[in-house]
C-alpha positions as CSV (number, residue, x, y, z in Angstrom):
1,X,9.7,-4.1,10.1
2,X,13.0,-4.0,8.3
3,X,13.8,-1.1,5.9
4,X,16.6,-3.1,4.3
5,X,15.2,-2.9,0.7
6,X,13.0,0.1,1.0
7,X,15.1,3.0,-0.2
8,X,12.4,5.6,-0.7
9,X,12.3,8.6,1.6
10,X,9.5,9.0,4.2
11,X,6.6,11.3,3.3
12,X,5.0,13.5,5.9
13,X,1.4,12.3,6.3
14,X,-1.0,15.2,5.7
15,X,-2.9,16.4,8.8
16,X,-6.2,15.3,7.3
17,X,-4.9,11.7,8.0
18,X,-2.4,12.1,10.8
19,X,-4.5,13.8,13.4
20,X,-7.5,11.4,13.2
21,X,-5.2,8.4,13.0
22,X,-3.4,9.5,16.2
23,X,-6.8,9.9,17.9
24,X,-7.7,6.4,16.9
25,X,-4.4,5.1,18.2
26,X,-5.0,6.8,21.5
27,X,-8.5,5.1,21.7
28,X,-6.8,1.8,21.0
29,X,-4.3,2.4,23.8
30,X,-7.1,3.4,26.1
31,X,-9.0,0.2,25.3
32,X,-5.9,-1.9,26.0
33,X,-5.4,-0.3,29.3
34,X,-9.1,-0.4,30.3
35,X,-9.6,-4.1,29.3
36,X,-6.4,-5.3,30.8
37,X,-6.2,-8.5,28.9
38,X,-2.7,-8.7,27.4
39,X,-3.4,-10.9,24.4
40,X,-6.1,-8.5,23.1
41,X,-4.1,-5.9,21.1
42,X,-7.0,-4.1,19.2
43,X,-4.7,-3.7,16.2
44,X,-5.4,-1.3,13.5
45,X,-5.4,-3.6,10.5
46,X,-7.7,-5.1,7.9
47,X,-10.4,-2.9,6.4
48,X,-9.5,0.2,8.4
49,X,-5.9,0.2,7.2
50,X,-7.0,-0.8,3.7
51,X,-9.4,2.1,3.5
52,X,-6.8,4.5,4.9
53,X,-4.3,3.3,2.2
54,X,-6.9,4.0,-0.5
55,X,-7.6,7.5,0.8
56,X,-3.9,8.3,1.0
57,X,-3.2,6.9,-2.5
58,X,-6.1,9.0,-3.9
59,X,-4.7,12.1,-2.1
60,X,-1.2,11.7,-3.7
61,X,-1.9,10.0,-7.0
62,X,-4.2,10.8,-10.0
63,X,-6.4,7.8,-9.5
64,X,-10.2,7.5,-9.1
65,X,-11.3,5.2,-6.2
66,X,-14.0,2.6,-7.0
67,X,-17.4,3.5,-5.6
68,X,-17.5,0.1,-3.9
69,X,-15.1,-2.6,-2.9
70,X,-13.9,-4.7,-5.9
71,X,-11.8,-7.8,-5.6
72,X,-8.4,-7.3,-7.0
73,X,-8.4,-3.5,-7.6
74,X,-9.3,-0.4,-5.6
75,X,-9.1,2.3,-8.2
76,X,-8.9,3.3,-11.8
77,X,-6.0,5.1,-13.5
78,X,-6.9,7.1,-16.6
79,X,-3.8,7.6,-18.6
80,X,-3.7,8.7,-22.3
81,X,-7.4,7.8,-22.6
82,X,-6.9,4.3,-21.3
83,X,-8.4,3.1,-18.0
84,X,-6.6,0.5,-16.0
85,X,-7.0,-1.0,-12.6
86,X,-4.9,-0.1,-9.6
87,X,-4.5,-2.1,-6.4
88,X,-3.5,-0.2,-3.3
89,X,-1.8,-1.7,-0.2
90,X,-0.9,-0.1,3.1
91,X,0.9,-2.0,5.8
92,X,1.4,-0.9,9.4
93,X,2.5,-3.9,11.5
94,X,2.9,-6.6,8.9
95,X,4.9,-6.4,5.7
96,X,3.1,-9.2,3.9
97,X,0.7,-8.4,1.1
98,X,-1.7,-11.0,-0.2
99,X,-2.9,-11.1,-3.8
100,X,-5.7,-13.1,-5.4
101,X,-4.9,-11.7,-8.9
102,X,-2.3,-9.6,-10.6
103,X,-3.3,-5.9,-10.8
104,X,-2.4,-3.8,-13.8
105,X,-0.8,-1.2,-11.4
106,X,0.2,-1.5,-7.8
107,X,0.8,1.1,-5.1
108,X,2.2,-0.1,-1.8
109,X,2.9,2.0,1.3
110,X,4.2,1.4,4.7
111,X,2.8,3.5,7.6
112,X,5.7,4.3,9.8
113,X,5.8,4.0,13.6
114,X,4.1,7.0,15.2
115,X,1.6,7.3,12.3
116,X,2.9,10.6,11.0
117,X,4.9,9.4,8.1
118,X,4.5,6.9,5.2
119,X,6.9,5.4,2.8
120,X,6.2,4.5,-0.8
121,X,7.6,1.0,-1.1
122,X,6.4,0.4,-4.6
123,X,4.4,2.1,-7.4
124,X,4.3,0.6,-10.8
125,X,3.3,-2.4,-12.8
126,X,1.5,-5.1,-11.0
127,X,3.2,-7.8,-13.2
128,X,6.2,-7.5,-10.8
129,X,4.5,-10.2,-8.8
130,X,4.7,-12.7,-11.7
131,X,7.7,-11.6,-13.6
132,X,10.2,-10.6,-10.9
133,X,9.1,-12.2,-7.7
134,X,9.2,-15.8,-8.6
135,X,7.8,-18.4,-6.3
136,X,6.8,-22.0,-6.6
137,X,3.4,-20.9,-5.1
138,X,2.6,-18.7,-8.1
139,X,0.2,-20.4,-10.5
140,X,-2.2,-18.7,-12.8
141,X,-5.6,-19.5,-14.3
142,X,-6.1,-19.3,-18.0
143,X,-6.4,-15.5,-18.1
144,X,-2.8,-15.2,-17.0
145,X,-3.6,-12.8,-14.2
146,X,-5.6,-14.8,-11.6
147,X,-3.7,-16.9,-9.1
148,X,-4.9,-20.4,-8.4
149,X,-4.0,-19.8,-4.7
150,X,-3.3,-16.6,-2.8
151,X,0.1,-15.2,-3.5
152,X,2.0,-13.4,-0.7
153,X,4.7,-10.8,-1.3
154,X,6.6,-8.7,1.2
155,X,7.1,-4.9,1.0
156,X,10.8,-5.6,0.9
157,X,10.5,-7.9,-2.1
158,X,8.5,-5.2,-3.9
159,X,11.0,-2.5,-2.9
160,X,13.8,-4.4,-4.6
161,X,12.1,-3.7,-7.9
162,X,11.4,0.0,-7.3
163,X,13.6,3.0,-7.9
164,X,12.1,6.0,-6.2
165,X,14.3,8.6,-8.0
166,X,13.3,7.2,-11.4
167,X,9.6,7.1,-10.4
168,X,9.7,10.7,-9.2
169,X,11.0,11.8,-12.6
170,X,7.9,10.4,-14.3
171,X,6.5,7.2,-13.0
172,X,3.7,5.2,-14.5
173,X,1.2,6.5,-12.0
174,X,1.1,10.4,-12.0
175,X,0.9,12.5,-8.9
176,X,-2.2,14.6,-8.0
177,X,-0.4,16.1,-5.0
178,X,3.4,16.1,-4.4
179,X,4.5,14.6,-1.1
180,X,6.3,16.5,1.6
181,X,9.5,14.5,1.8
182,X,11.1,14.1,5.2
183,X,14.8,14.7,5.2
184,X,16.5,12.6,7.9
């Protein structure tokens, strides 16, 4: 996965996530070796990675996760007495993110190879999908936030519209826990 547009530094993944995630990866590697069928990859994606992304976001950011899955948003941000929805995305092997609707806020991470670091690719307004990433595929229903067909956006497209240094100074989604930044 190219880092070409993602300028944010890597964050050290807290042990509460890194150690169990490495154990899961070891189990996947063991399954691949035991089964011995090359096209079966047992990839860690889908719901597992989505839930992991939500847990990581709730660790770092001052958001409240929904008590059940909700289409189009995973959490609530309470800021200045106003509640708004937050969509959280984590990508590991793929950089493509699919959207059915435009979230008010969006947090997008990339899980780095080795599963010990993450990179914040984007955190901010969800309207970036509509206003800055223009595509002929984007069409909205009457409410102005629901796509008539699924919209896909890459982490690199999002990263073009994200300035990490500015965000750290006071982004639209406040931190609960400060990340441990990895200095390369």
